[in-house]
C-alpha positions in Angstrom: 78.7 120.9 108.5 78.6 117.1 108.3 75.7 115.2 109.8 78.4 113.1 112.4 77.6 114.8 115.2 79.5 112.7 118.4 82.8 111.9 118.8 82.5 107.8 118.3 80.7 108.5 115.4 83.9 110.5 114.1 86.3 107.8 115.3 84.0 105.1 113.3 83.9 107.2 110.1 88.3 107.9 110.2 88.2 103.9 110.8 86.4 103.4 107.4 88.0 105.7 105.3 91.5 104.7 106.6 90.4 101.0 105.7 88.9 102.3 102.8 92.1 104.4 101.0 94.2 101.2 102.4 92.0 99.2 100.1 93.2 97.8 96.8 96.7 98.9 95.4 96.1 102.8 95.4 100.2 102.9 94.0 99.2 100.6 91.3 96.4 102.9 90.8 97.7 106.6 91.0 100.7 105.4 88.2 98.3 106.1 85.3 97.5 109.8 87.2 100.9 110.6 87.1 101.2 112.5 84.5 97.9 115.0 85.0 100.0 115.1 88.9 103.0 116.9 87.3 100.8 119.3 85.2 99.0 120.2 88.4 102.3 120.5 90.2 104.2 122.6 87.3 101.3 125.4 87.2 102.3 126.3 90.2 106.0 127.1 89.6 107.2 126.1 93.2 110.8 127.5 93.5 113.6 125.1 94.7 114.7 125.4 98.4 111.0 125.9 99.6 109.1 124.3 101.9 105.9 122.7 100.3 103.3 120.6 101.7 101.3 117.7 100.2 98.2 116.8 102.4 96.3 113.5 101.3 99.5 112.7 99.5 98.5 109.4 98.5 102.1 107.7 97.6 103.6 110.9 96.5 102.4 111.4 92.9 102.2 115.3 93.5 104.9 115.3 96.0 107.8 113.4 94.3 107.6 115.4 91.1 108.3 118.6 93.8 111.2 116.8 95.1 112.6 115.7 91.8 113.0 120.1 91.3 114.7 120.4 94.8 112.0 121.1 96.5 111.8 120.3 100.4 109.0 117.8 100.7 106.8 116.5 103.7 103.6 114.3 102.3 101.0 113.1 104.7 98.5 110.3 104.4 95.8 108.5 106.8 96.4 105.4 104.7 99.6 104.1 106.5 100.5 101.7 103.6 100.6 104.9 100.9 102.9 106.4 103.6 105.4 103.9 103.3 105.4 103.3 99.5 106.3 107.0 99.2 108.9 106.7 102.0 110.1 103.9 99.2 109.7 105.5 96.6 111.5 108.4 97.4 114.6 106.6 99.2 114.7 104.6 95.6 115.5 108.0 94.0 117.3 109.2 96.8 114.9 112.5 96.4 114.3 114.7 99.7 111.2 113.7 100.7 109.7 112.5 104.0 106.1 111.4 104.6 104.0 110.8 107.5 100.6 109.2 108.5 98.5 112.3 109.4 94.7 113.2 109.3 94.2 116.4 106.9 92.0 117.4 109.3 94.4 117.9 112.6 97.8 118.1 110.7 101.0 117.7 112.5 102.7 120.6 112.2 103.5 124.5 113.7 101.5 127.3 112.7 103.5 128.7 109.0 105.4 126.1 108.4 105.2 125.7 105.0 105.7 128.0 102.1 103.5 125.9 99.6 100.8 123.4 100.6 99.0 121.1 98.0 96.4 118.8 97.4 95.5 116.8 94.5 92.6 115.3 94.9 92.7 114.4 98.0 92.1 116.5 101.5 88.3 116.3 99.8 87.2 113.3 100.8 87.9 114.3 104.1 84.6 114.5 106.0 84.9 117.7 107.7 85.8 120.5 105.4 85.8 123.3 107.6 88.6 121.6 109.7 90.8 120.9 106.4 90.4 124.3 105.1 91.6 125.5 108.4 94.5 123.1 108.6 95.3 123.6 105.6 95.4 127.7 106.4 97.3 127.1 109.6 100.0 125.3 108.7 101.3 128.2 105.4 102.7 130.5 106.0 102.0 134.4 105.5 102.4 135.1 101.6 102.4 131.3 101.0 100.7 129.4 98.5 97.5 126.5 99.1 96.9 124.3 95.7 94.4 122.1 95.2 93.0 120.2 92.6 89.1 119.3 93.1 86.9 117.1 91.5 83.5 118.9 90.3 80.3 117.5 90.3 80.0 118.1 86.7 82.5 116.2 85.4 83.6 112.8 84.4 84.3 111.7 87.8 81.8 113.2 89.8 79.5 111.2 87.4 81.5 108.4 88.1 81.1 109.1 92.2 77.1 109.5 91.2 77.1 106.3 90.0 78.8 104.3 92.9 76.0 106.4 95.0 73.2 104.9 93.6 73.9 101.7 95.1 76.1 102.7 98.1 74.5 104.3 101.3 75.8 107.9 101.8 77.9 108.1 104.4 76.6 111.1 106.1 79.4 113.4 105.2 79.5 116.6 103.1 80.0 115.4 99.1 83.4 115.5 98.2 82.9 116.9 95.3 81.7 120.5 97.0 85.2 120.8 97.0 84.6 121.5 93.4 82.1 124.4 93.5 83.5 128.0 93.1 81.2 129.3 95.3 82.1 126.6 98.1 85.9 126.9 97.9 85.1 130.8 98.5 83.1 130.3 102.0 85.6 127.6 103.2 89.2 129.5 102.2 87.8 133.2 101.6 88.3 135.0 104.9 91.7 133.6 105.2 93.3 134.5 101.7 94.6 138.0 100.0 94.2 136.3 96.6 91.7 133.3 95.5 91.8 132.5 91.6 90.0 129.4 90.4 89.9 127.9 87.2 88.2 124.9 85.9 90.7 122.1 83.6 90.6 118.6 82.7 92.3 115.6 84.1 93.3 113.0 81.2 92.7 109.6 82.3 95.0 107.2 79.6 94.6 103.4 79.8 95.9 100.9 77.2 93.0 99.0 77.8 89.2 99.1 77.0 86.4 100.8 79.4 85.4 97.3 80.7 88.9 96.5 81.5 89.2 100.0 83.2 86.0 99.1 85.4 87.8 96.0 86.7 91.2 97.9 86.7 89.6 100.5 89.5 87.6 97.8 91.8 91.3 95.7 92.0 93.2 99.0 93.0 91.0 102.1 93.9 90.3 102.0 97.3 87.1 103.5 97.0 85.5 100.9 94.1 87.3 98.1 96.0 85.0 98.6 99.0 81.7 99.9 97.2 81.7 96.4 95.2 82.6 94.4 98.2 79.5 95.7 100.0 77.1 94.5 97.0 75.5 91.2 96.2 76.1 89.7 93.1 73.3 90.8 91.0 73.6 94.7 92.7 77.8 94.1 92.1 76.6 93.3 88.2 74.3 96.2 87.6 76.8 98.9 89.2 80.0 97.4 86.5 77.5 97.2 83.6 76.5 101.0 84.4 80.2 102.0 85.2 81.2 100.8 81.7 78.6 102.4 79.9 79.6 105.4 81.1 83.6 105.6 80.7 82.3 103.9 76.8 80.5 106.7 76.4 83.3 109.2 77.2 86.2 107.2 75.9 87.8 108.8 73.2 90.4 106.1 72.3 88.6 103.9 70.2 88.1 100.0 70.9 91.2 99.2 72.3 92.5 102.2 74.8 90.7 104.2 76.9 91.3 108.3 76.9 88.7 110.4 79.3 89.1 113.5 80.8 87.1 114.8 83.6 86.8 118.3 85.1 88.2 119.6 87.8 89.1 122.6 90.1 91.5 123.9 90.4 92.2 126.4 93.1 95.1 128.5 93.7 95.1 131.1 97.0 98.3 133.2 99.3 97.9 132.9 102.5 96.8 136.6 104.2 
C-alpha cells in the first residue's frame, strides 16, 4: 500500500500529479509513441461496435486507433489539457469518441459499462494501485477484457526512472513499475478475473535526432521529466542530463543522427470473471 495515509496528503499528491501531467506538452511527446500504441491496440482484436474505455488516455494515442476502427470509445485522464486535446483530435477526424477528465482510482462510470478497458503506460502512475485495480474490474462487464501495458523495472524506461530517482526525492507512492511485475499484477487483478495472460514485449522509440536531443525533447515535453529538471539546481540538472544522455546513447541502435531504442513492457490481458 502507499505510505500516503491521510486525505490531505492524498489531495496534495493528486494535485501534484495533475500539475506534472499537465506540464510540458504530452500531446506532442506522445506522437512518437503512436505506432507502439497501435501495436498494443491491435493485439487486442477489439470488435467494432463494442464499448471501450481507455484509462489515463493522454491525448488519445490508443483510443483514437480504436475509434478509427468503429469502436465506441471513451477516454479519461487526470489532466484537463490532454482531455481537451484528445477531444479536438477526435472532432477533427469525425470520430465517435468522447474524452472526460477523470481519476483512474474513482472512475465516473457505472458497474460493467464497458466491454474492453485499456490503459497503456497510464494507470500505472496512479498512487493507489489497489484502487486502480478495483476500478478497472468494476467498470468492465463480466466476460469483458482488461488490457494494460506497463513499463517493467528491468526495461529501458524503468532504468530511466531509476536515473531520475537518484536526483528526485521519492513521492511516497508505490513504484509505478510494480505494475510491470507479473506477481504483483496477479495479486492486484487475479481475484476478479477468469483468465490472466501476461507477456513481456518491446516498445520501440524512434526519433529523427540523436540521443542528446532526445533528452532535451523529454525535458521540454514529457511532464515528469519537465518537472524533475525544473526542481533541480543547475549543477544537478546538468548531471542528470549527462546521465540520461549516456543511458540513451548506450541503448541506441540508430547511429549518430537517429535514435532507436526499445523498452520492455508487460502486456496484461485479463478476462473479467
